[in-house]
C-alpha positions, 0 to 999 in steps of 0.5 A: 308862872308862865312859859317865859318865867319857865324859860328864864329858870331853864336858862339860868339852870342850864348855866348853873350845870353846864356852864352853857349860858343862852338867853331864855329867848333861846330856849324852846318849851318841848315837853313836860312830863308826870313822874310817878310822885306826881311832880311836873318836869318842864324841858327845854330845847336849846339851840344845837352846839358844837359837842366841843364847846359843851365839853369845854364850857362844863370842864371851866365851870367844874374847874372854877367851883373846885378852885372856889372849894365848892362841890360840883352838882354835876360831876360829869355830863355825858351827851347821848344819842339813843336809848343803849347809851342811857342804858349804858350809864348805869347808876340812878337816873332821873324819874323824867328821863324815860319820858324825855328819851322816848319822845326825843328817841321815838323808835 
């Protein structure tokens, strides 16, 4: 699998999980992570979009899925700007979140 294929997969996942559709070419390879269990994470950056647009797309995705009788993979979305906001979310988080946060919000 090459970077172009990973970008296409990332664009598809972005649309499926958030309702935001972007061409793969608009995504930039940004970070690779390795979890304690040995899995590799590949993160891409998308161009900035207004928070209101992200919220609208996500809400529309949830509404559409619910109307079709589907259980959403994600039932809420949080836009975070700091380590403190991640901690405040509570609950279980994906194992690659901390390295990504450390890189994006370097102290």
